All heavy atoms as TSV, in Angstrom:
chain	resi	resn	atom	element	x	y	z
A	1	MET	N	N	5.416	-5.859	2.755
A	1	MET	CA	C	4.147	-6.455	2.951
A	1	MET	C	C	3.066	-5.560	2.327
A	1	MET	O	O	2.173	-6.071	1.635
A	1	MET	CB	C	3.902	-6.685	4.401
A	1	MET	CG	C	2.577	-7.338	4.744
A	1	MET	SD	S	2.120	-7.539	6.373
A	1	MET	CE	C	3.288	-8.798	6.871
A	2	ILE	N	N	3.161	-4.309	2.548
A	2	ILE	CA	C	2.134	-3.378	2.019
A	2	ILE	C	C	2.176	-3.396	0.449
A	2	ILE	O	O	1.120	-3.362	-0.089
A	2	ILE	CB	C	2.381	-1.943	2.557
A	2	ILE	CG1	C	2.063	-1.912	4.067
A	2	ILE	CG2	C	1.542	-0.908	1.831
A	2	ILE	CD1	C	2.450	-0.694	4.781
A	3	GLU	N	N	3.323	-3.376	-0.126
A	3	GLU	CA	C	3.467	-3.404	-1.556
A	3	GLU	C	C	2.823	-4.657	-2.168
A	3	GLU	O	O	2.132	-4.649	-3.125
A	3	GLU	CB	C	4.925	-3.328	-1.953
A	3	GLU	CG	C	5.136	-3.322	-3.495
A	3	GLU	CD	C	6.553	-3.283	-3.866
A	3	GLU	OE1	O	7.438	-3.231	-2.985
A	3	GLU	OE2	O	6.824	-3.191	-5.131
A	4	ALA	N	N	3.031	-5.829	-1.468
A	4	ALA	CA	C	2.452	-7.123	-1.964
A	4	ALA	C	C	0.898	-7.033	-1.897
A	4	ALA	O	O	0.231	-7.466	-2.807
A	4	ALA	CB	C	2.944	-8.219	-1.067
A	5	VAL	N	N	0.363	-6.380	-0.873
A	5	VAL	CA	C	-1.132	-6.214	-0.788
A	5	VAL	C	C	-1.610	-5.339	-1.868
A	5	VAL	O	O	-2.629	-5.627	-2.530
A	5	VAL	CB	C	-1.552	-5.725	0.637
A	5	VAL	CG1	C	-2.985	-5.303	0.582
A	5	VAL	CG2	C	-1.223	-6.753	1.699
A	6	LEU	N	N	-0.933	-4.218	-2.113
A	6	LEU	CA	C	-1.397	-3.277	-3.137
A	6	LEU	C	C	-1.316	-3.906	-4.550
A	6	LEU	O	O	-2.220	-3.705	-5.384
A	6	LEU	CB	C	-0.495	-2.033	-3.056
A	6	LEU	CG	C	-0.682	-1.139	-1.876
A	6	LEU	CD1	C	0.287	0.008	-1.851
A	6	LEU	CD2	C	-2.129	-0.647	-1.714
A	7	LYS	N	N	-0.326	-4.738	-4.778
A	7	LYS	CA	C	-0.228	-5.438	-6.083
A	7	LYS	C	C	-1.307	-6.531	-6.148
A	7	LYS	O	O	-1.911	-6.705	-7.187
A	7	LYS	CB	C	1.135	-6.084	-6.176
A	7	LYS	CG	C	2.204	-5.077	-6.539
A	7	LYS	CD	C	3.582	-5.712	-6.660
A	7	LYS	CE	C	4.631	-4.683	-6.991
A	7	LYS	NZ	N	5.964	-5.321	-7.161
A	8	ALA	N	N	-1.584	-7.241	-5.103
A	8	ALA	CA	C	-2.618	-8.262	-5.105
A	8	ALA	C	C	-3.967	-7.622	-5.314
A	8	ALA	O	O	-4.886	-8.204	-5.968
A	8	ALA	CB	C	-2.643	-9.080	-3.849
A	9	ASP	N	N	-4.202	-6.403	-4.825
A	9	ASP	CA	C	-5.404	-5.686	-5.046
A	9	ASP	C	C	-5.623	-5.334	-6.491
A	9	ASP	O	O	-6.747	-5.250	-6.996
A	9	ASP	CB	C	-5.387	-4.431	-4.140
A	9	ASP	CG	C	-6.600	-3.541	-4.392
A	9	ASP	OD1	O	-7.700	-3.942	-4.050
A	9	ASP	OD2	O	-6.459	-2.464	-4.986
A	10	GLY	N	N	-4.566	-5.167	-7.210
A	10	GLY	CA	C	-4.620	-4.828	-8.648
A	10	GLY	C	C	-4.488	-3.370	-8.980
A	10	GLY	O	O	-4.355	-3.026	-10.177
A	11	ARG	N	N	-4.568	-2.512	-8.000
A	11	ARG	CA	C	-4.441	-1.041	-8.274
A	11	ARG	C	C	-3.135	-0.467	-7.938
A	11	ARG	O	O	-2.872	0.650	-8.298
A	11	ARG	CB	C	-5.518	-0.320	-7.393
A	11	ARG	CG	C	-6.965	-0.680	-7.846
A	11	ARG	CD	C	-7.967	0.022	-7.005
A	11	ARG	NE	N	-8.034	-0.547	-5.691
A	11	ARG	CZ	C	-8.686	-0.037	-4.664
A	11	ARG	NH1	N	-9.343	1.102	-4.856
A	11	ARG	NH2	N	-8.706	-0.647	-3.454
A	12	GLY	N	N	-2.227	-1.272	-7.282
A	12	GLY	CA	C	-0.902	-0.778	-6.994
A	12	GLY	C	C	-0.866	0.504	-6.236
A	12	GLY	O	O	-1.680	0.726	-5.367
A	13	LEU	N	N	-0.004	1.380	-6.654
A	13	LEU	CA	C	0.228	2.645	-5.920
A	13	LEU	C	C	-0.855	3.693	-6.238
A	13	LEU	O	O	-0.727	4.854	-5.847
A	13	LEU	CB	C	1.598	3.219	-6.191
A	13	LEU	CG	C	2.685	2.353	-5.582
A	13	LEU	CD1	C	4.113	2.863	-5.944
A	13	LEU	CD2	C	2.557	2.274	-4.025
A	14	ARG	N	N	-1.919	3.340	-6.973
A	14	ARG	CA	C	-3.053	4.262	-7.049
A	14	ARG	C	C	-3.844	4.359	-5.782
A	14	ARG	O	O	-4.636	5.234	-5.568
A	14	ARG	CB	C	-3.948	3.825	-8.223
A	14	ARG	CG	C	-3.320	3.978	-9.570
A	14	ARG	CD	C	-4.276	3.659	-10.753
A	14	ARG	NE	N	-4.854	2.312	-10.580
A	14	ARG	CZ	C	-4.595	1.318	-11.363
A	14	ARG	NH1	N	-3.781	1.442	-12.393
A	14	ARG	NH2	N	-5.168	0.100	-11.158
A	15	VAL	N	N	-3.528	3.393	-4.880
A	15	VAL	CA	C	-4.156	3.347	-3.538
A	15	VAL	C	C	-3.033	3.867	-2.563
A	15	VAL	O	O	-1.870	3.353	-2.632
A	15	VAL	CB	C	-4.606	1.970	-3.148
A	15	VAL	CG1	C	-5.135	1.913	-1.750
A	15	VAL	CG2	C	-5.645	1.443	-4.155
A	16	PRO	N	N	-3.311	4.766	-1.625
A	16	PRO	CA	C	-2.324	5.183	-0.670
A	16	PRO	C	C	-1.838	4.019	0.148
A	16	PRO	O	O	-2.703	3.256	0.722
A	16	PRO	CB	C	-2.983	6.170	0.174
A	16	PRO	CG	C	-4.237	6.592	-0.567
A	16	PRO	CD	C	-4.580	5.452	-1.488
A	17	PRO	N	N	-0.521	3.800	0.290
A	17	PRO	CA	C	0.011	2.712	1.122
A	17	PRO	C	C	-0.530	2.720	2.623
A	17	PRO	O	O	-0.723	1.717	3.190
A	17	PRO	CB	C	1.552	2.891	1.104
A	17	PRO	CG	C	1.740	3.649	-0.235
A	17	PRO	CD	C	0.551	4.514	-0.380
A	18	GLY	N	N	-0.883	3.892	3.089
A	18	GLY	CA	C	-1.360	4.069	4.413
A	18	GLY	C	C	-2.777	3.470	4.584
A	18	GLY	O	O	-3.205	3.293	5.734
A	19	ALA	N	N	-3.454	3.103	3.495
A	19	ALA	CA	C	-4.745	2.503	3.594
A	19	ALA	C	C	-4.685	1.031	3.917
A	19	ALA	O	O	-5.728	0.412	4.322
A	19	ALA	CB	C	-5.468	2.624	2.217
A	20	VAL	N	N	-3.511	0.386	3.888
A	20	VAL	CA	C	-3.293	-0.977	4.208
A	20	VAL	C	C	-3.103	-1.161	5.702
A	20	VAL	O	O	-2.223	-0.509	6.286
A	20	VAL	CB	C	-2.136	-1.601	3.432
A	20	VAL	CG1	C	-1.964	-3.070	3.839
A	20	VAL	CG2	C	-2.336	-1.460	1.977
A	21	ARG	N	N	-3.879	-1.979	6.381
A	21	ARG	CA	C	-3.709	-2.280	7.811
A	21	ARG	C	C	-2.978	-3.602	7.857
A	21	ARG	O	O	-3.377	-4.618	7.177
A	21	ARG	CB	C	-5.038	-2.363	8.525
A	21	ARG	CG	C	-5.718	-1.052	8.596
A	21	ARG	CD	C	-6.985	-1.172	9.432
A	21	ARG	NE	N	-7.366	-2.497	9.844
A	21	ARG	CZ	C	-8.528	-3.033	9.831
A	21	ARG	NH1	N	-9.559	-2.306	9.313
A	21	ARG	NH2	N	-8.773	-4.253	10.244
A	22	VAL	N	N	-1.970	-3.652	8.672
A	22	VAL	CA	C	-1.015	-4.847	8.726
A	22	VAL	C	C	-1.118	-5.584	10.078
A	22	VAL	O	O	-1.132	-4.991	11.128
A	22	VAL	CB	C	0.397	-4.467	8.486
A	22	VAL	CG1	C	1.349	-5.601	8.577
A	22	VAL	CG2	C	0.517	-3.775	7.071
A	23	GLY	N	N	-1.296	-6.943	10.015
A	23	GLY	CA	C	-1.260	-7.777	11.181
A	23	GLY	C	C	-0.073	-8.731	11.064
A	23	GLY	O	O	0.860	-8.454	10.338
A	24	LEU	N	N	-0.083	-9.762	11.793
A	24	LEU	CA	C	1.044	-10.685	11.838
A	24	LEU	C	C	1.190	-11.433	10.505
A	24	LEU	O	O	2.224	-11.377	9.826
A	24	LEU	CB	C	0.947	-11.692	12.991
A	24	LEU	CG	C	2.082	-12.647	13.196
A	24	LEU	CD1	C	3.366	-11.914	13.431
A	24	LEU	CD2	C	1.800	-13.571	14.367
A	25	LEU	N	N	0.189	-12.141	10.108
A	25	LEU	CA	C	0.209	-12.914	8.832
A	25	LEU	C	C	-0.941	-12.479	7.931
A	25	LEU	O	O	-1.246	-13.138	6.912
A	25	LEU	CB	C	0.088	-14.404	9.100
A	25	LEU	CG	C	1.262	-15.056	9.893
A	25	LEU	CD1	C	0.957	-16.505	10.145
A	25	LEU	CD2	C	2.601	-14.924	9.101
A	26	ARG	N	N	-1.596	-11.408	8.241
A	26	ARG	CA	C	-2.678	-10.908	7.498
A	26	ARG	C	C	-2.624	-9.396	7.312
A	26	ARG	O	O	-1.878	-8.716	8.052
A	26	ARG	CB	C	-4.003	-11.247	8.161
A	26	ARG	CG	C	-4.200	-12.662	8.467
A	26	ARG	CD	C	-5.561	-13.109	8.034
A	26	ARG	NE	N	-5.857	-14.411	8.488
A	26	ARG	CZ	C	-5.590	-15.530	7.756
A	26	ARG	NH1	N	-4.986	-15.427	6.615
A	26	ARG	NH2	N	-5.901	-16.743	8.145
A	27	ALA	N	N	-3.285	-8.909	6.238
A	27	ALA	CA	C	-3.398	-7.475	6.052
A	27	ALA	C	C	-4.835	-7.213	5.536
A	27	ALA	O	O	-5.497	-8.113	4.979
A	27	ALA	CB	C	-2.364	-6.982	5.034
A	28	TRP	N	N	-5.225	-5.976	5.616
A	28	TRP	CA	C	-6.608	-5.592	5.242
A	28	TRP	C	C	-6.511	-4.352	4.419
A	28	TRP	O	O	-5.805	-3.473	4.725
A	28	TRP	CB	C	-7.500	-5.352	6.466
A	28	TRP	CG	C	-7.672	-6.569	7.256
A	28	TRP	CD1	C	-8.755	-7.413	7.192
A	28	TRP	CD2	C	-6.868	-7.093	8.284
A	28	TRP	NE1	N	-8.591	-8.436	8.108
A	28	TRP	CE2	C	-7.411	-8.237	8.768
A	28	TRP	CE3	C	-5.600	-6.691	8.822
A	28	TRP	CZ2	C	-6.858	-8.963	9.800
A	28	TRP	CZ3	C	-5.073	-7.420	9.816
A	28	TRP	CH2	C	-5.694	-8.603	10.335
A	29	LEU	N	N	-7.345	-4.272	3.348
A	29	LEU	CA	C	-7.406	-3.057	2.519
A	29	LEU	C	C	-8.909	-2.881	2.178
A	29	LEU	O	O	-9.512	-3.805	1.514
A	29	LEU	CB	C	-6.586	-3.174	1.269
A	29	LEU	CG	C	-6.670	-2.046	0.298
A	29	LEU	CD1	C	-6.279	-0.752	0.912
A	29	LEU	CD2	C	-5.882	-2.353	-0.968
A	30	GLU	N	N	-9.457	-1.803	2.628
A	30	GLU	CA	C	-10.922	-1.504	2.278
A	30	GLU	C	C	-11.849	-2.631	2.534
A	30	GLU	O	O	-12.623	-3.011	1.656
A	30	GLU	CB	C	-10.966	-1.046	0.868
A	30	GLU	CG	C	-10.146	0.303	0.651
A	30	GLU	CD	C	-10.166	0.793	-0.767
A	30	GLU	OE1	O	-10.649	0.017	-1.701
A	30	GLU	OE2	O	-9.647	1.880	-0.986
A	31	GLY	N	N	-11.757	-3.292	3.708
A	31	GLY	CA	C	-12.663	-4.372	4.031
A	31	GLY	C	C	-12.315	-5.753	3.485
A	31	GLY	O	O	-12.975	-6.722	3.796
A	32	ARG	N	N	-11.263	-5.817	2.718
A	32	ARG	CA	C	-10.841	-7.134	2.124
A	32	ARG	C	C	-9.655	-7.614	2.843
A	32	ARG	O	O	-8.705	-6.906	3.095
A	32	ARG	CB	C	-10.495	-6.930	0.669
A	32	ARG	CG	C	-10.361	-8.168	-0.109
A	32	ARG	CD	C	-10.303	-7.881	-1.514
A	32	ARG	NE	N	-10.294	-9.075	-2.378
A	32	ARG	CZ	C	-10.070	-9.148	-3.581
A	32	ARG	NH1	N	-9.830	-8.053	-4.289
A	32	ARG	NH2	N	-10.089	-10.258	-4.265
A	33	ARG	N	N	-9.670	-8.879	3.167
A	33	ARG	CA	C	-8.489	-9.511	3.939
A	33	ARG	C	C	-7.567	-10.182	3.017
A	33	ARG	O	O	-7.950	-10.754	2.010
A	33	ARG	CB	C	-9.093	-10.528	4.933
A	33	ARG	CG	C	-8.045	-11.154	5.808
A	33	ARG	CD	C	-8.672	-12.067	6.841
A	33	ARG	NE	N	-9.460	-13.121	6.184
A	33	ARG	CZ	C	-10.214	-13.941	6.832
A	33	ARG	NH1	N	-10.233	-13.889	8.144
A	33	ARG	NH2	N	-10.854	-14.867	6.210
A	34	TYR	N	N	-6.306	-10.089	3.317
A	34	TYR	CA	C	-5.254	-10.696	2.508
A	34	TYR	C	C	-4.371	-11.581	3.403
A	34	TYR	O	O	-3.969	-11.187	4.557
A	34	TYR	CB	C	-4.332	-9.633	1.875
A	34	TYR	CG	C	-5.082	-8.906	0.780
A	34	TYR	CD1	C	-5.858	-7.790	1.142
A	34	TYR	CD2	C	-5.031	-9.215	-0.543
A	34	TYR	CE1	C	-6.527	-7.059	0.207
A	34	TYR	CE2	C	-5.700	-8.533	-1.522
A	34	TYR	CZ	C	-6.480	-7.443	-1.122
A	34	TYR	OH	O	-7.156	-6.747	-2.069
A	35	ARG	N	N	-4.048	-12.712	2.998
A	35	ARG	CA	C	-3.034	-13.627	3.713
A	35	ARG	C	C	-1.729	-13.298	3.101
A	35	ARG	O	O	-1.524	-13.177	1.899
A	35	ARG	CB	C	-3.383	-15.059	3.408
A	35	ARG	CG	C	-2.490	-16.001	4.143
A	35	ARG	CD	C	-2.915	-17.359	4.017
A	35	ARG	NE	N	-2.014	-18.279	4.808
A	35	ARG	CZ	C	-1.981	-19.549	4.653
A	35	ARG	NH1	N	-2.749	-20.150	3.831
A	35	ARG	NH2	N	-1.101	-20.221	5.389
A	36	VAL	N	N	-0.731	-13.058	4.064
A	36	VAL	CA	C	0.630	-12.583	3.598
A	36	VAL	C	C	1.651	-13.600	3.996
A	36	VAL	O	O	1.616	-14.080	5.132
A	36	VAL	CB	C	0.869	-11.183	4.149
A	36	VAL	CG1	C	2.195	-10.718	3.699
A	36	VAL	CG2	C	-0.210	-10.223	3.788
A	37	ARG	N	N	2.523	-14.008	3.171
A	37	ARG	CA	C	3.664	-14.851	3.452
A	37	ARG	C	C	4.946	-14.225	2.952
A	37	ARG	O	O	4.978	-13.725	1.848
A	37	ARG	CB	C	3.455	-16.212	2.840
A	37	ARG	CG	C	2.191	-16.882	3.288
A	37	ARG	CD	C	2.148	-18.265	2.734
A	37	ARG	NE	N	2.644	-19.089	3.870
A	37	ARG	CZ	C	2.536	-20.369	3.918
A	37	ARG	NH1	N	1.990	-21.007	2.868
A	37	ARG	NH2	N	2.903	-21.099	4.909
A	38	SER	N	N	5.969	-14.378	3.751
A	38	SER	CA	C	7.307	-13.882	3.398
A	38	SER	C	C	8.269	-15.033	3.358
A	38	SER	O	O	8.262	-15.880	4.294
A	38	SER	CB	C	7.822	-12.841	4.320
A	38	SER	OG	O	7.020	-11.608	4.217
A	39	LEU	N	N	9.109	-15.125	2.333
A	39	LEU	CA	C	10.074	-16.164	2.208
A	39	LEU	C	C	11.457	-15.540	2.021
A	39	LEU	O	O	11.590	-14.540	1.352
A	39	LEU	CB	C	9.760	-17.128	0.988
A	39	LEU	CG	C	8.327	-17.729	0.972
A	39	LEU	CD1	C	8.098	-18.277	-0.395
A	39	LEU	CD2	C	8.230	-18.763	2.019
A	40	ARG	N	N	12.523	-16.133	2.604
A	40	ARG	CA	C	13.849	-15.634	2.470
A	40	ARG	C	C	14.588	-16.618	1.635
A	40	ARG	O	O	14.561	-17.820	1.846
A	40	ARG	CB	C	14.501	-15.518	3.812
A	40	ARG	CG	C	15.813	-14.875	3.806
A	40	ARG	CD	C	16.419	-14.689	5.170
A	40	ARG	NE	N	15.554	-14.032	6.098
A	40	ARG	CZ	C	15.557	-12.715	6.282
A	40	ARG	NH1	N	16.494	-11.962	5.657
A	40	ARG	NH2	N	14.765	-12.130	7.129
A	41	SER	N	N	15.211	-16.135	0.537
A	41	SER	CA	C	15.950	-17.019	-0.358
A	41	SER	C	C	17.134	-16.200	-0.946
A	41	SER	O	O	16.949	-15.079	-1.478
A	41	SER	CB	C	15.037	-17.456	-1.506
A	41	SER	OG	O	15.753	-18.215	-2.424
A	42	ALA	N	N	18.316	-16.826	-0.833
A	42	ALA	CA	C	19.544	-16.216	-1.412
A	42	ALA	C	C	19.719	-14.772	-1.021
A	42	ALA	O	O	20.057	-13.900	-1.841
A	42	ALA	CB	C	19.518	-16.369	-2.941
A	43	GLY	N	N	19.491	-14.432	0.277
A	43	GLY	CA	C	19.768	-13.088	0.728
A	43	GLY	C	C	18.589	-12.114	0.396
A	43	GLY	O	O	18.713	-10.932	0.697
A	44	CYS	N	N	17.514	-12.566	-0.215
A	44	CYS	CA	C	16.416	-11.689	-0.601
A	44	CYS	C	C	15.155	-12.175	0.212
A	44	CYS	O	O	15.019	-13.232	0.603
A	44	CYS	CB	C	16.090	-11.777	-2.042
A	44	CYS	SG	S	17.394	-11.262	-3.147
A	45	VAL	N	N	14.309	-11.189	0.427
A	45	VAL	CA	C	13.001	-11.489	1.064
A	45	VAL	C	C	11.913	-11.284	0.015
A	45	VAL	O	O	11.848	-10.170	-0.553
A	45	VAL	CB	C	12.761	-10.593	2.315
A	45	VAL	CG1	C	11.351	-10.939	2.900
A	45	VAL	CG2	C	13.819	-10.915	3.342
A	46	VAL	N	N	11.034	-12.298	-0.177
A	46	VAL	CA	C	9.921	-12.184	-1.114
A	46	VAL	C	C	8.639	-12.241	-0.332
A	46	VAL	O	O	8.508	-13.201	0.487
A	46	VAL	CB	C	10.047	-13.278	-2.153
A	46	VAL	CG1	C	8.784	-13.250	-3.100
A	46	VAL	CG2	C	11.343	-13.256	-2.930
A	47	THR	N	N	7.737	-11.299	-0.544
A	47	THR	CA	C	6.497	-11.322	0.152
A	47	THR	C	C	5.340	-11.437	-0.843
A	47	THR	O	O	5.278	-10.749	-1.890
A	47	THR	CB	C	6.292	-10.074	0.980
A	47	THR	OG1	O	7.410	-9.962	1.922
A	47	THR	CG2	C	4.937	-10.046	1.754
A	48	VAL	N	N	4.418	-12.331	-0.558
A	48	VAL	CA	C	3.261	-12.577	-1.462
A	48	VAL	C	C	1.977	-12.386	-0.665
A	48	VAL	O	O	1.861	-12.834	0.486
A	48	VAL	CB	C	3.299	-14.014	-2.011
A	48	VAL	CG1	C	2.132	-14.319	-2.886
A	48	VAL	CG2	C	4.603	-14.262	-2.786
A	49	ALA	N	N	1.055	-11.725	-1.228
A	49	ALA	CA	C	-0.284	-11.540	-0.668
A	49	ALA	C	C	-1.317	-12.181	-1.476
A	49	ALA	O	O	-1.255	-12.078	-2.743
A	49	ALA	CB	C	-0.517	-10.010	-0.482
A	50	ARG	N	N	-2.275	-12.838	-0.791
A	50	ARG	CA	C	-3.408	-13.513	-1.486
A	50	ARG	C	C	-4.673	-13.032	-0.966
A	50	ARG	O	O	-4.877	-13.111	0.320
A	50	ARG	CB	C	-3.217	-15.015	-1.388
A	50	ARG	CG	C	-4.287	-15.798	-2.082
A	50	ARG	CD	C	-4.004	-17.241	-1.978
A	50	ARG	NE	N	-5.113	-17.982	-2.631
A	50	ARG	CZ	C	-5.310	-19.246	-2.512
A	50	ARG	NH1	N	-4.485	-19.964	-1.802
A	50	ARG	NH2	N	-6.244	-19.821	-3.090
A	51	GLY	N	N	-5.565	-12.506	-1.782
A	51	GLY	CA	C	-6.843	-12.047	-1.282
A	51	GLY	C	C	-7.762	-13.095	-0.783
A	51	GLY	O	O	-7.779	-14.215	-1.325
A	52	GLN	N	N	-8.547	-12.777	0.293
A	52	GLN	CA	C	-9.578	-13.698	0.786
A	52	GLN	C	C	-10.853	-12.956	1.043
A	52	GLN	O	O	-10.823	-11.781	1.384
A	52	GLN	CB	C	-9.039	-14.300	2.074
A	52	GLN	CG	C	-7.786	-15.138	1.996
A	52	GLN	CD	C	-7.419	-15.754	3.320
A	52	GLN	OE1	O	-7.455	-15.062	4.278
A	52	GLN	NE2	N	-7.105	-16.977	3.299
A	53	ARG	N	N	-11.928	-13.644	0.896
A	53	ARG	CA	C	-13.238	-13.047	1.223
A	53	ARG	C	C	-13.386	-13.003	2.718
A	53	ARG	O	O	-12.971	-13.925	3.444
A	53	ARG	CB	C	-14.324	-13.859	0.660
A	53	ARG	CG	C	-14.383	-13.820	-0.881
A	53	ARG	CD	C	-15.652	-14.454	-1.411
A	53	ARG	NE	N	-15.609	-14.492	-2.826
A	53	ARG	CZ	C	-15.341	-15.540	-3.534
A	53	ARG	NH1	N	-15.022	-16.711	-2.955
A	53	ARG	NH2	N	-15.276	-15.492	-4.832
A	54	GLU	N	N	-13.989	-11.971	3.260
A	54	GLU	CA	C	-14.178	-11.803	4.647
A	54	GLU	C	C	-15.141	-12.848	5.242
A	54	GLU	O	O	-14.907	-13.386	6.273
A	54	GLU	CB	C	-14.738	-10.421	4.971
A	54	GLU	CG	C	-13.787	-9.334	5.206
A	54	GLU	CD	C	-12.788	-9.565	6.359
A	54	GLU	OE1	O	-13.124	-10.040	7.433
A	54	GLU	OE2	O	-11.646	-9.243	6.139
A	55	SER	N	N	-16.192	-13.142	4.512
A	55	SER	CA	C	-17.247	-13.972	5.058
A	55	SER	C	C	-16.845	-15.414	5.347
A	55	SER	O	O	-17.136	-16.022	6.339
A	55	SER	CB	C	-18.472	-13.947	4.142
A	55	SER	OG	O	-18.126	-14.453	2.867
A	56	ASP	N	N	-16.140	-16.090	4.357
A	56	ASP	CA	C	-15.826	-17.472	4.504
A	56	ASP	C	C	-14.372	-17.811	4.461
A	56	ASP	O	O	-13.937	-18.965	4.629
A	56	ASP	CB	C	-16.552	-18.290	3.485
A	56	ASP	CG	C	-16.182	-17.952	2.051
A	56	ASP	OD1	O	-15.269	-17.136	1.867
A	56	ASP	OD2	O	-16.792	-18.494	1.142
A	57	GLY	N	N	-13.484	-16.838	4.246
A	57	GLY	CA	C	-12.072	-17.068	4.199
A	57	GLY	C	C	-11.569	-17.727	2.931
A	57	GLY	O	O	-10.345	-17.975	2.767
A	58	SER	N	N	-12.395	-17.931	1.917
A	58	SER	CA	C	-11.982	-18.550	0.692
A	58	SER	C	C	-11.176	-17.541	-0.175
A	58	SER	O	O	-11.382	-16.308	-0.016
A	58	SER	CB	C	-13.126	-19.118	-0.114
A	58	SER	OG	O	-13.993	-18.039	-0.426
A	59	ALA	N	N	-10.284	-18.051	-0.931
A	59	ALA	CA	C	-9.457	-17.172	-1.809
A	59	ALA	C	C	-10.288	-16.588	-2.939
A	59	ALA	O	O	-11.209	-17.166	-3.382
A	59	ALA	CB	C	-8.296	-18.039	-2.412
A	60	VAL	N	N	-9.807	-15.425	-3.373
A	60	VAL	CA	C	-10.435	-14.734	-4.527
A	60	VAL	C	C	-9.444	-14.511	-5.525
A	60	VAL	O	O	-8.289	-14.613	-5.372
A	60	VAL	CB	C	-11.124	-13.409	-4.104
A	60	VAL	CG1	C	-12.345	-13.625	-3.261
A	60	VAL	CG2	C	-10.118	-12.464	-3.423
């Protein structure tokens, strides 16, 4: 989940993984909220993070 958020942010591992706060279906990085979904397929788990604005919840 953390890796997906860092990739969605665009900076990847240039940001310390410990900077990501994780919730049940959401994560936060430096005041920005991300919606996170995990899917299981053929024995693999794929996690996708999508950035959202804090104020109105719309995607960025």
